[in-house]
Structure formats: structure tokens, C-alpha cells
N, C-alpha and C positions, 0 to 999 in steps of 0.2 A: 588527613580528617575520619575518622575512625566510624562505618557507615550504622545507620541502623539499619535492627533489624525484625523480621517476624518472629515472635515465636508463636506460630500458628496455630496449634490444636490447641495448645495452653490461652486462649485467647480467644480462642470460639471456644471454647471447653467453660471458662468461668462466664465468656457470654453470658452465656443458655442456662449457667446455673444463678445469675444476678436474677436473666431473666424470672426465672420458676421462683427464687426469693421474693419477686416482687407482684407477683400476681394476688398475694394477702393482699399490702396495701395497699396494691390500686383501685380493688375492687375492694376495700373498704368504704374510700372516699365517696365511689361512684353513684350513690342516690343522694351525695352531702350535696346543696346548690352554692357554687359556686362563680364565684366572678367570668363571665364572658371576656377572655384574650384573643387579643387579632394579633396572628402569629406576619409574616413580612421575613422579604428575601431566602434565605439557606430556606430556614425551619419549615417557611410554605411553600417552598416548592416538592421540598422532601412531603409536607402533606398530602399537596397534589401528585402527587408520582403512587403515594401509596397506597390512595382513591384508586387512581387506574387501574391497577396492578387487583385491587379486591374485588371493582366491579367487572373486569374484562372476564367472558364467556373461554376466556382461554389462557394456557399457560406465558404472561407477558412478562417483560421490566421495563417499566415508563421511567419517562424524566420528561423532564419543565422544568424550565427555565425560573431564575426563580421574580425579574420581570420582561418585556419582552423591549429584545435585545438584549438582555442577559443572563445566559447561559451563567450554570456554573465554572467553564472551562474558555479557552478566547479559541476552544477548535472543537466543534463536536465530535470528533476522533477520539480525541480528548477526555468530553462527556460521558459517550460512550464503554470507554476502554474500563469505569468503574461497577462498572455492571454488573451482576453477577453470570456466570456465566459466559459473559466475555472479555476479548484477549483485543490490544494492542497492538501492534508491530508495530516497528520507526523503524522511519526510510528516509536517508540525508538525517535526522534527529527530531524527526517530526513523525508524532502520532499518524498516521494516512489511510494505514486500512484496518479492518478488524476483523476477529474474528471471533463466531457463534457456535456457541460448543463446540469447539474444533475444529471448523471448520471455514481457512480464510473466503474476504470478501466472495473468490471468485465462487465458492458454491454459496453465497448469504441475497439472497434480493432485495435489492434497494427499491425502496417508493419515497415518493413523493405526497404525501396527502394524498395518495392509495396507487399512484400512480406510479408506473415502472418509469426511471428517469436512466439517463445513461451516465458517465463520466469522461475523464480524457486519457485515461488506461488504455494500455495496451488490447487488454482483454473484455471479460465481463463487469470483473470487482469499481466499485465505485472509488473513486480516491473523497477517501471522503472530505479533509481537509479543501478541497474544494469548496465544499457549500460552506459557507464562514455561520459562527454561530448566531453571529449578530439578526440575520433575515428567521431566523428559527425559534419555535411558541416552545418545541418539544418534539420528543420519538415513543416512538416506541418498538419496543422488539416483539415482536411474534417468536414463539420456542416452539407454541403446537399450532398450526394453520386452520383455518377454519373454509369448508367452499368456498365463500365468496371471495377470500384471497390468491387472488389469480393469479400472483406474481410468487412463486415459492420457491424455496433452495433449500437443502441439504438441511444445513445448519439455522437457516430460521429466516426470515425479513425484520426486517428493517422502514421503519416508516417515520419519516424524519417531514413533521408538521411547521409548518406557516400560521400564522393567526391569519385568523376569517374578521373584519372590522363590525361588523352585522352582530358579532356576538361578544364583542368589547367595548369598555365603553373609551373616550380619547385617550389617546394617548399621544407626544410626543418628546420623545427619548433623543439625546446626544448623547453618543461615544468617544469616551477618547483615550490613547494608553499612549504611552513610552514606552519604548523595547531596547532593551543592551543584551549585548551576550557575553557570559563571563571572561571564554576564549578569546582572548585578542584577534584579529585577522594575519594572519601570519603571511598575506595576500598585500603590498602594495596601494594597490588601489580599486578595494574594495574599503566596506565600512563595518563596524557592527553592531550598530544603532538601526531602531527603525521607529515604523506611528501604524498604528490603524487608527481609524476615523468611521464613526459611523451616524446614521440618523434612521429613524424609526417615526411614523409620520400614521396613523389609524385614527379615522373619527369616521361619524354617522350624520346621516342631512333628511329628509323632506320624512320627517316622521319617521325617526327611522326602518326608514327605507331602500335607502341608497349609503349603502360605506366605501368610504377609499381605504388603503393601508399602498402606503409606498415606503421600501425599506434601499439606503443606496449606505453601501460597507464598501471603504478602499483601505487598503493593508499594503508597507512595504516593511517587511520584517528581514533579519541578515539571520547568516547561520553561517560558523565555523566548522570545517568538520579538520584532521588529523587522522589517514590509513594508510596503514599496512593491507596491502593487497601482494595477494600471493600468485605465481604462476601455476602451479600446483605443485606435484612431490611422485617427483620420478622413481621410476623402480630399477634401480642401479647393476639387476642383475638381468632385467627383463625376463625372468622365471616367475609370472605373476605371484599373487596374493603370499604373505607373511615373509617375503625378502624385502630386507632390508631399502627404505627406500629414503629421498634428499629434498630440502625444497630444489625447482627445479629453477624458480627466476623468480620478477616479484616486480611492478609496476606500484610505485608507492607515492603520494601526495598530498601536496596539507588542498583546501577546498575552502573557500569561499565565495556564496551563494547573497542574491537577496528575490525573493517570491513579492512580487505586485500580483494583487488580485483587487478590481473594479466589480462591482456588483449592485447590480437593481432589478429591485423586486417589487414586484407591484399586485393587487386586487382590487378588481371591484365586484363588488355583491346589488344583487335591486331585487328585493320581496316587491312589488304593487301588490300582495294582497298576500292574506293566507293561503291561497293555493298554490301560488308556482315562487322562487329564488331560482336566481341566478347570478351566474358567479364566473368572471372574470380574472382568468389573470398570466403572468409573464414574467418570466425571470432572464435576464442576460449575466453573465458571468466572461472578464478578459482576464486572461492571469499567463503573466509572462514569470519565468522563472530561470535567472541569468548566471550563470554560475562559472567559476577559473577551477582548476585545475592544475598546480603548479610540485610535479617531482618529477620522480624522475624511471627510467624502466632498465633495469641489470638482470640478463642472463645467469643462471649455476651452471647444474646441470643442461640442465636446453638452449645452455648459450651460443654451443656452440664451438669447439677449438679451445675452449677454456679448461684452464686448469685448475681444478678441485680438489681440497684437502678437507676427511672429512673425518675432524681429531676425535669428536665423541661420539657415540654410537648408544642407545638406549632402548633395549625393546622393538628396534630393528628400527627406529628411528637414527637421523642425525641430526644433534643439535648446538654441535657447532663444529664450525670450522673456515674455509678461508678458500678463496679465489681471485685467481686472475687474470687479465687476458681478452674481457671483455671492455666497448669502446662504448660507459655507462651514455644512455638516450633522454639527454634532455628533455620530459614533457613541460610544454606550457599550451594547455589543450582549454579553448570553453565551449564552452552548451549556454544555446537557449531554447526552453521550452514555452513556443507563443500555443495556448489552447482555449476560444474560446466554445461555452457553449449559451443557448438556444433554446427556453423551452414555453409555449404556449399552450392551455388550457380553460374548454369552455363546459361548464357546467352547467344544467339543468334541474328545476327535480318541481314535480308537481303530485299535490296532494288528493289524488284522486277523492277521497271521502279521510272520517278516521281513522280509518284501516289500515287503507294502503296506500300509493307514493309509489311512482315514477322515476324514475334518474336518469338523463344522458349528458354521458360526459363523453368529449373526442379534445384530445390534442394531439402536440405534434414538437418534437424537439430536433434537435441537429448540433451535434458536435466537431469540432475540429481540434488537430492537436500536428502544430510541426516540429520537429524538435530535429535539430543543428546543432551538435556536434562539432568539433574542428577536434583535428591531433595535428599537434604541431610541433618538429620533432629539432633538436640543435644537439651539440656535442662540440667534440673536438676538433672536428672534418669529415666532407664526408668519407663514404664507405670504399675501403678500396684504393683511395688515391694515394701518390708517396707524400701529400703535403700533412695526411691525418696523422693528429698526434697520438699519446703515448694511451692506451689503455686506462682501468681503473683494476683497482688491485683494494682488497678487504677482507678482513675476522666475520665470522657474525653465530648468535646464540640463539637460537628461538625458545623465545617464552612463552608467557601466557598472551603476549601482548604480539605476535606476532616474531619474524627476523629483526635484535636489535645488533647497529654495525659496525664495524672499530677499526685501526686500521690495521694494517699487513705486517708479519711479523718481520717482512722483508723492504718489500716492495712501495709507494708512491702513489696517491690520487692526483688527479689533474684538481685546478681548482674552478670549480662549476659555476662562482659568484665573480668571476677575472670575465667582462665582454672583453679584453683584449683573448679571452683563451676559447671561445665560443663563438661555432660557428653555426649559420641558419641551416643549415643540410645533415641528410639524415647518416649516422655513422653507422649502421647495418645497413645489410646489404638486403630490405625487404622488399625489394620493390620488381620480383620476378614475375608477375601479371604483367607487369607491363611495356617488358623487357622487349615484345618486337614490336611497339610503337615507338621508342625512345634505341633506335642502332643497336637494340640487342642487349643493350645495357642495365645487370640491374641493381643501380645504388640510384634511381633519380627518383625512388618515393622518399619526401622530404612530410608528408604528414598524410593527414587523410580527412574525409568528411561521413559520416557519418547522417544523413536527413533524411529521414523514414517520416513517411505524412498521414495521418491518417485522417479517417471523415467518420460519420456515424450517422446516422438519420432514422429516430422512429413516429410513428407516426399510432394511434394506436384509438377504439371508441367502442363504448361497454355504454351497452340497455341492463335495467335492471328492475324490476319490481322486487317488492317490501310489503308484507299484510300479513295483521293479526287474524286468523284462522279457531273457532273452536272443534275439533278432534281426537277426540279420545285423550293423551298427552302432551299434543301435537297443539300448541298453541300461535306457533307462526310457521312463514316462509319467505322463505326468499329464494327468488333464479334470476338467472343470465346470462347473456353471453357477451364476452370479448375478444374485439379482431384486434390482433397488431401486425406492422409489419415494418420488420427491422434489415439494416444493412448497418455491414462494416466493411473499409476500402481500408488500402493502406499500399505506400508506392514509398520500394526501399531506395533511394537512392541515395548514389557512392558518392567519392571522384578521388583522386589519386592526386599527391599535392607536389609541384617538384619547384624548389622554391629558383629564386635568381644564380644565377650560379654557373648552369646545370650546362648550360645555353651561354654561348658566346653574343656578343649585343646585337647582331642579325638574328636573335631568336629561331636561328634553324641549325645552329653549325654546332655536335657537343661539343661543350667545352670538356666536363668533365669536372665541375672546380665547384668550387662554393664561396661565399657573402659573410661577409661578419653581419647579425642584428642589428639593423639602424637604430639608430640615437633614439628618430622620436618613438619607434614603440619598446625603447627598455624603462620599465617604471618602478624597478629595483631590483634588489631580490627579493627571494622566498627565502622559507628556514623551514629546513626539516630535518632540524637534535633528534625531536621526539624520538627518532629514530638511529639515529647518532653521525649522519648524513651530511653533516652542514648545514651548510646555506646553498640556492643556483639563481643565476640567470632568471630575473622573471621580465615574461615581453607581452604584449599584445599581438596573443596569437590567433587571435579572430578580429583583430581590430588589420593584423594582415592580408590575411584571406579576403576582407571584405573592399580591401583598399584594389586587392589587384594586385596584390607580388607575386601570389604563387600561379601555377599555369595548372589546369585543374586538365584529368582522364579523368572518363566519366564508363566507372567499375561498371559499372551497367553490361559492357563488353566482355570485359574480361573476370568478373566477377560471378558463376551462375546462384548464388544466392541472391542477388538482388533481385531480378528473377522470379526466381524460386520464390522468393517472400514477401510478391508484389500479388494481391487475391482481391476480387471481393468474394462474402459470406451475407448471404439473406436469408429469413426466416418470416414468414406468413404464420401466425401461428394465430386458431381459434378457439376458445375455451368455453365450452359451452358448459353452465355449474348451477344441483338444484343447492337448497336446503332448508333445512326442517327446524327448529326449536321448536323442545319438548320442555311440559316443568309435571312434576308431580310430586308430594311432600316435599321433602329435602331435596330433588334433586332437580337440578333445572340443565340447561345442555342443547347441544344443535348436533345432528347426521347428518353429513354431503357429500356430494361425489361433483366430480367435474369430469368433461371429456377434451382431451385435450386434445387438440386436432395439427400437424405440423407438417409445411413442406418448407422447407430447407435445403439449397443449391450456391453452389461457389462456384465462382473462375478461378484462373491462377495456371504457374508451366512449369510443365515440363523443362530443365535447364541443367544446362551440363557444356564442358569445353569444344571447341569442334575441331575437325583437323590445323584447320586457318588458324589456330588456338582463340577464333574468338568463340566468345559465349553462343549455342542457339539454345532458342527460347523457341520451345511449342506452347503455345496458346491451347487451354482442357480447360473445362467442365463436367460438375455432376453433381446430382441432385439427391435426394433419400423422401420420403413421403412417411406419417407413422401415426398411429392415435394412442390414447397413451387412455387409465381411469385414474381417477386417486380420490377414492377413498377418506371422508374422515368423520371422527366422530370427540367430541369434546364432553364429559361431564364432568358436572359440579356439586357433588352434597355439602351442603350448606348444616354443619353439624353441632355449631349451638351463632346466636346473634357474627358473634366474633373467628368462629374456626372453621376452614373450608377446606376440604379433600379433593382432590382436582386428577381425573383420569383421562386421558387422550391416546387417542391413536389414531397412528393416518398414513397414507404413502402419499411419497413428495418425492418431488425433484429439481436436480441442477442442471442445465444442458451443457451441454457441450463447451470445452473455451473453443472461441470465434477460430484461434490463429492452429488452432488443432484441425479443423475443417477443410482449411483453404487444399482443394486440391493440385496436387504437385508433385513431382520426384525431380529431387535435387543434388547434384555428382559434386561435389567442392572440395577445391584443392588451396590450400598453404604456401608460401613460399617464405618462408623461413625455415632457416639453411637447419638448424635443432631438430626439425620436427621433417625436413626430406633425409636427415640421417639417421633416424630411432626405426630402427622395425618393430616398436611396440605401440599395436592398436588403440591403446591410450590413449598415446602421443604422438598423434600419425598426420599427418602433413591430406589425409584425406578424411572427407567423408560425406556425408548425406544425409536424405529423409525425406517422409515422404508423409503428408497430408492422407490426412481422412474423413469427406464429405457425408460420409454415414455411419456420422456417430454419433447415436440415439443420448437420452440423457442417464446420467447417473442418477440411480430411485434408490432410496430409505423409507423400507418398513419400520416405522417407530411409534416409540408407545412411551409416553411417562405420568407418572403417579407425581402429588402433590400434595400434603401439608404444610396450611399459611394459616398462623395464630396473630391475628391483630390486638394485641393490647391498651392501643390509646391509637389518637388519630396519628401520630409522626413514628411508630411505637411495632415492628409486625418479625415475628422468625418464620421461616418460609425453611422446609424442608423437600428435597426430589428428586427420582429418580428416574431416570432416562435411560432406553435403549435404540440405537438406531442397527437394521442393520443392511446392508449396504449390497447394492445387487448393478452388474452391468459397471464397473467402474470401469474410469479408461486408466490408464494402462501405457506408460514410455520402455518402450526393448527399443533397445543398443543390440545390431547382431553383427559381428566381427564378417565383413567386404573383404572378397579379394578386387579390387582393380588393379591389377595391370592390363586389360583389356584396353582402359582407360588413357593407358599412360604415352603422350606423345610424346618421342624423342627428338631430343633441342628443347622445347620447351619445359616439360618439367624441372628433368635434371639441367638445365640450363644454370653453370658456374656452382659446378659443384663434382667431386667425382666420381660418385656411382648415387644414382635413384634410390637409396634404401629402405625405405615405406610405402611399398607396395599393397597394403595393406587397413585398412581404416572401418569405424563404425557407420553402421545402419541405424538413422535411429525414424522410428513411426510406432506414431500411439492407434492401441485396438481397444476390443470391448472384454475386456475377462476375469477381471479382476469383483472378487468379492470381499465383501468383513462386517468391522464391528466398531460402532461407536458408545459405549456404556457411560453416562455419569452420575456423577453425589456435587446436586451443588446445597450449598448452606447457607443462608442468611437472613443478620438479626438488624436489625432496625434498632436500640436503644434512645431510646432519652433518658437523661435523668433525673427528670421530673415525675418518673414513677416512683424516685427515692424519696425525696420528698421537693416541695415548694423549695429551699435555701438554692439548689441544682438547677433550678429551671433556666435552659438557654443551653445549656452541654450536653452532649452525646456521642454516642458513635455509630456509622452504621460498618460490619464490617463482611466478608464473602470470602466463601471459600471452594472453588472446585475442584473434580478429580475425577480426570477422562482416563480409560482405558480402551485403545483402541487404533484398530492397523487391515492390513489390506492383503489378501493373502493369494498369491498366485501359484498354480505350479511346486507350493510347496516353501515359496519364497516370502518373508513379512517386508512390509513397505511398508512405513509414514504415512500418513494423510498431512496434507498438507494443512500447515495453522494450528495442528491439534501438539498443548500445551499438556501432559499429565493433571504438571498442579499447579493453579494460579491461585493470585490470594487479592483481593484489596479488602483495603482500612481506611478510612475518614473518621478524624475524632477532628469533634466542631464545639463551637460558642456561638451562640447571637439571643442577644438580649438588649432592649437602650439602643441600641442603635451603630453597638461594634459588633468586631468577624472575625473569627478569627477558625481556621480549620487549614492541617496537615493532611495530607494523603499519600497511600501508600498502595502500588503493586506491585505485583512479583508475578513473573513466569516462569516454566520449566521450559528448555529446548523444542526447542518445532522445525517442522521442515515451509522453509520458506525460497524464495528467488532472488539473484541478483541477476544484474547484466554481465554479458558476457560478448563474446565475437562478435563486431558489430552491430551492441548494444541489445546483442539478443538476452533473452532473461531464461538461464539454467539455477537449475538446486541448486538448495544450498539449507545448511543447518544451522539454524540459528539460536546460541545458546542462551537467551533468555537473558529474565535483567533484573531488578527494583528501584523503577524509581519514586520516587517523592516529592511530594509537588507542598504547597503550604499558599497560603494567603491571607492579607490582613485586612481590616477596611471597616470607615465607620458608616454608615447615613445618616446625616447631617436631621432629618425630618424628627428624630427622636431628641436632636438635643434644644430644640425651644424656639429656635435664632432664625424669626421668620427667615429674615431676608437671604439662607439658607435652603429653607426647605425642599426637596427633592434633590440636593448634592447626597455624591457616594463616592468618595475614595478611595479606591482598593489598593496594593500592593500585593503584587501575587512571584511565583519562586517556583520557577520548574526546573527538573533534573535537578535539584537542592546537591543530591550524593556525586554527581560527576558518571553517571555507569555509561558503560559502552557497552557498543555495540558489537557481539562478535559472534562469525562464526569458521566455521572446520570443515573440512572430509566427518560422510558421516560415521565412518569406521573406523574414524583415532583422534578424539574430540584437540590431542596437541596439535595434530597442524590447522594450525590459520590458517584459512582462508582467504581472510580480511577481518580488520582491529579497525573501527571504530568510535574516534572520541569526538564529542561539540562539546563539553562544558553548561553548565546552570546556564538557563535564559529567566529577565527580571524585565516585568511590566508593571509599571507606572500609570495605572487608571482614575476618569473621571470621568461620569454619568452621573446625567442631569436627567432628571422628568417635569417637565413645564407643565 
């Protein structure tokens, strides 16, 4: 299928020209008396969003639900990604992360009804797909802050909003969706169908003095994936940059997943009189994401003792070749991520008089995430034993989708789908770390468990006063204080797994054998033909682990990074602010100042391998205090009733990543044979890292200039330029370090002739970078009724964002996480007489992202961006005249219509594919009924 593409500049230029040409026509009929038409659905949502943008004292983008429980997309992240200046980041095929003006979610403040909220991610950034769209009434993205926004970020502020029952009429709504994926499950024990259900109730009682709202949403959403994942690219002569490199190995797989989420949200409002209003709200989310990863891990250049033939070399990259001699590791891995989030809030507003009000807001939230990741290894027999079968042999060609494999020119490869050939044992000697615990054997590792556990708690209280004054051009003031206490902790547990057969029947004597995969755990085969690898035996690795067939050895005693990545970080932040509103002539706006006092502390461990070959962990702690001043100014010039010129300037900040603030110093070691035999510090057995509790916020001095022309209730043009001067950027530095003094003879070199690897990288985070982000945003909402009444119902929304930015340290330029130089959004819609149809596309350039590395750690990667197209068609039977069907709406949605892949590469060469992911299109058939 040929993918539709944007002709971006032509589309924008044509749209602007049509708007300019329509102004006279539209103005000509402006004074004529016309019949009032009430719009609903997507067009009503569009009008409300435009009205919010126009009325705001800041530069904002707004998103409003078509109806309660009916945002334009199934995910709030998908809807946000369509807004100008915002881009979505797909993770495992779902849009989960959001970048605002080139900054990913770790540099964006996210609030719920104005309160800072938690996620269940590894860091500060909120995973937006955690929050179901059904419970939200909309969102406002503040691109320029004012002093009253006490939670700020370099990119901006995303405020998610839920309903307030006293502000709406009675609502009773039921949503149901059936979901299915175009990519059939390659894993026989997982489905490719799911569902979403939601119920929303809101009403007022006692003469409209009591309001109650309840939202319940449940979801089972499947996803499928085919993934190539490279180990990296090996320098063939170890002589540094510019030399020939080749694929070091790969671990590729097919993934099937099921995301389950149950959400309960409730609000009670009480307004006993004209002076007092009270609100109590609660939110509970229970989240489970279950996955299986079935694939193959094979070393080439980094395989250790592997014969490599490099057939084709193009511009210093080996693009074709063949290898032999590596015993392939069959992987039947599984993962279960369980998360819970609970928040409570209380708000009391007191109207002192007609001019002044006082507000108290108290909130408490906590979240937890338990991530259980099981690696289960199998192959043609235990490593280093006489009964182990023959190794693999393959040819390969590098493509834009990673390596595609084929048969070797002279040798054969075992049939890995035949249960008779597969033994439940590690075919590679990767167990050197536990050798002292298993009789000195380095082949006892048959799997691994990564089980990090996160907890986070956030308590906050805010008191503010707001009133009208008459002092020169100042007509209003607001001032207040906010205190928050936030703690995030991580316990990084791990364990080595040894399968039956390694020990004799007495459980003590080492037999150094292996066993077949038990029949009761075999589920069929998994298809890896997308890479030319054929099929492999599929079995339930998590079931084998949970049923106790594996023997577990606590990795905390042998891997220093387990204790080194165990920490608790606490932040206590007090923000006092004052804001003055002003108006004179055509000018309105506000000026304000925040005084932010922070007290941050952390506890963790210095960890290394001691002389007894066990981990030595020393508890450490650190803390810091500081105060920052954040001024802000927003000015709005009402040029005409339809035209606004905005100028804003401010200083804003994003606090440091919480995992970077842990106090620790860790020296780690890998017993991978290829790494121990490598003299390349970039592919070393050694690594070290240091945390920094003293990290202060990254700051930006920013300015915005925006022109907005509102030529219809549902039509406008906006042009914006902004510039952010970045200061105190946090950089990750890797320094080559000599680890000779940490070598333990007989332990680090066990099982190999010589330990070649003596140097590696020490990584630390420090404050030194400065840089900038500059951007232009163009957006147009063009309803076709401005041309002719016959075109009423048709329209387009389009926007383009052009960014430039970098971090500069010591003359070296670095990317800003989340920044795409160009991004585009386009929606074409028709809605009238109950019928609705729209097609939406969005495109972004390459950007710096993160992906999971060793032990589930996050490591930088460059995502090549992509182009996503979605579509929706529906009919609202309220327009049909059939009374019995009044309130019923049917919809069909298609996501990722053009089957866009996700590709990440080495930053220095986009031909060096780190990861290729293919997900397929997704479809949802929905029913919405409003009682």
C-alpha cells in the first residue's frame, strides 16, 4: 500500500490563502440575521476549544471532549499529540509520552484540575495512557506560564480536567468498544482482540447545592509487535571513530501483550450558600500490562569464538555477511507490570465579598509499580557440556528494518521449533557472577528475573487569595503559597535462575545436565519469519518460574548495580507567589513572581564486588537546599474583536530526573565472554556510575510572540514564535576508567584464558550545559461554511511546528530529549445531520528518546520519527428522528492505518539500526449511549 503523505508547505500556504480570500465573503454576511444553529459532537468540541484559547490570558492550546466520556480519541495521549507544538511518542505501539515544544514529558509539568499528579513511570514524566480518556472532560496546555501555575516545566504545563457536577446538567452515559489488531498474534497463548467499557454519571440535588459525579472505566487492550533489536555495532579494529563497524549481535522477538486497566473516579460538590463551595474528589487506577517476548539471541562479532565473514562493506559499515559457531539462545520471556494509583483531594472556596475570594486545596496521592520481567533461556543443551548440540550458522543483510537472516552458504542450523531438540538450559556460559555459589561452574544461569519495585507519594496543600483592586492599570491581584512533599523510592531486585538438571535429584550434587521443556508448559511455536529466522518452540516461561521449577539465586549478593540502583529521593518544595492583573486600553495581562524554596534529600548505596566475591554495599545519604525566583509576564493586545497579539516572557524550570538524584557510586561487571575478551572500553565488561543529589532544576528564560485571528466560532489562524534560553542543563558524561585495581583473580577471569577487558566507562550526571530551543508554530482551523452554506459541516485543522535547538558543552553539541525539528498535524472532517467522518495524520522528524537496556535500565536512543494516520466514521441517531434510538451513537475507528513502524538508530549513523518495531493497524467498533 502506498502511504499518503503531507505536502506540508503547500497545504499550509493554500489554507492561509483560502482564509484570506474568505474574509470578505464572511464579513459581508456578518450583519445579516441568520438562523441560529446548534452544533454538537466534534464541531462543538472544536468551538469550545477555540473559545478557551481565545479567552485565555496565556498562550495555550485546549482540548475539549465532544461529550462527557467521549474525547475524540481512545487515549488522552492521542488527542494531545494532535495539538500544535505537541508530539506523541509511541511505546510498544501506543502513544504514551508527550513532548511539548521539543521537550519530552520529563520536562513537562502535568496536573489534574491544577494539582500535580503522579504516574507509574521510572521518573517524573506521566505516562498519559494511564489516564483513561473516558473520565476526562478536556485538557489545557499552557505554553506560557503565569505566577499562579506553581507546577511548571521547560516545555509547558498539561492540565487534565475532570467534570464538576454543579457546573453541568445531568449526565448518564455508557461507552462500549470492541478492539482488534490487524497483526495476528505470533504467540499462540495471546489474543488480538479486546474491549473498553465506561459508565459516567453526574447529577445535581437539593436545589442544585449538591453535585455528584462518578466515572467507571475498564479496559482490556491487546497489542502485537515484531521487533529486531541489535546489541550494538562493533569497531572491528578498535581504532576509534571512522573505522569499519559491524553488527555485534541481536536479540529479536515477537511480542504479544494485554493491557488491563480499571479506573474509578468520583466527585462530590456542596454549595450550601453563595459564599461557600466545597469539593471532595477521589481517583483510583488499577493497571496491569502482561507481555510475552519470544525470540532468539545470537552473537556475531561480540559472540565470542564466532567465525565471521564480512562480505559487503559500505562506507565503513558491514552490510552483508555470514557467521557460524554461536549456540543460539531461545528466549521465552515474560513480563507483568502491575501499577496502582490513588489520589484524594479537598477544595474549599470562600467568597469573602463581591470582590475577594479565599481558596484552600489539600491533596494526597500515592502510586506503586511492580515490574516482573522473566528471562527464560533454552537451546540445544547446556553450555560447555558434551551433550550440547550443534551451533547455528546464518547469513545476513542489513536493511532499513535491521538485519534479515538467511541460510549459511555451507553449514546448517538446528530446528529450534522441534521440542526434541530443545533443552531447558542456557546454551551460553553467562553465569560467571554466580560461579562461586555453584561449585565454580559458569554455566548455571538458565534465566534471570528483573523485579524493580517503585513507590511514590505526594502530599500538597495550597492556600490562595484572589480579588479585584483599582490601582492605576492594575485591576486584580492573586497571591498564595503551595507546599508539596514528594518521595519516590525504588528497590531493584533481581535473581539468577537455574533450571532442573543442573543439580542431581538430591538438590545438592551438581550434575551439570539439562532437561527437556516439560510438556505441560509448551504452548506451540512462535513465528520469527519476519526476520528470516523461522519458528521457535514457545513455552510458558513465567509459569515455569511461578511454579517453582527454577532455583533462584539472589542477584543482590553478586550484582552491585542492584543495590546501587536502590534508592529513595525526597523533595519538599514551598512556593510563594504573587500575581497582578492589569488592563489599559487594548492591553490586558498579568505580571507575577514565584519564590521557590526546595529541600531535597536522598538515600542509596555505594556498591562494588568485595574480595570475597560478594557485593559490598555501603549506605549513603546526601541533601541540598536552594531557592529560585521565577518571574513571569503575559501581555495581550486586543487589536480588533477578532485579532489578538500576545507577548509573554518568563523564567521557568524543570526539576532534575529523580533517578539522577540518587546518591550512589557503583562498579559493575559483566561475565559475558565476548565483553571480557574485548579491549574496547565501549564494549567492556566493566562499568561504573555515580548519582548526584545536588542537581538543581534546569532553567529557561523564554519569550513568546503570538498573533491570533478568530474569523469564526470554529475558525482561526495563529502564528507563534518562541525562544527558550536554556541554563544549567544536566549532562551525562562517560569517562574511560581503568578498573585494574578492582580485578579479583580467579573470579573475574574464571573460565577464560585471559581477562582482556580492564577499562570501561564511568557515567555521571552534572550541571554544565547551556543551549536553546527556538520555534515557529502555525495553525489553522478552517470551517468550509465560510465559503458557502452548502459546505457547512466540512472543515480542516492543520498545524506545523518548526524547531531548532541544542545543548552546548565544551564545544560539543547534544540533542534535546523529545525535540523533532519538524512536526505536522492535519485533520479533515465532516459532521452534519448525525453523520461524522474524519481523517487525522501527524508526522514528526527524528528525536532523542530512551529505550530499555541491561537490567531494564533506560538508555538514550534516536527514534527516527514517523507518520501516523487515523480515521473515524460515526453516526449519531439523535439526528435520525427515530425516537427509540435517541442518544445512541455508533463509531468505527482505525488507528495506524498505514502500518507505520518505529525505528531507533545510532546517533552517528542512521543505517545502524538499534531497534525496529512493527505493530500493525488497530480498529475499534464503539457504541455510545446517553440516557
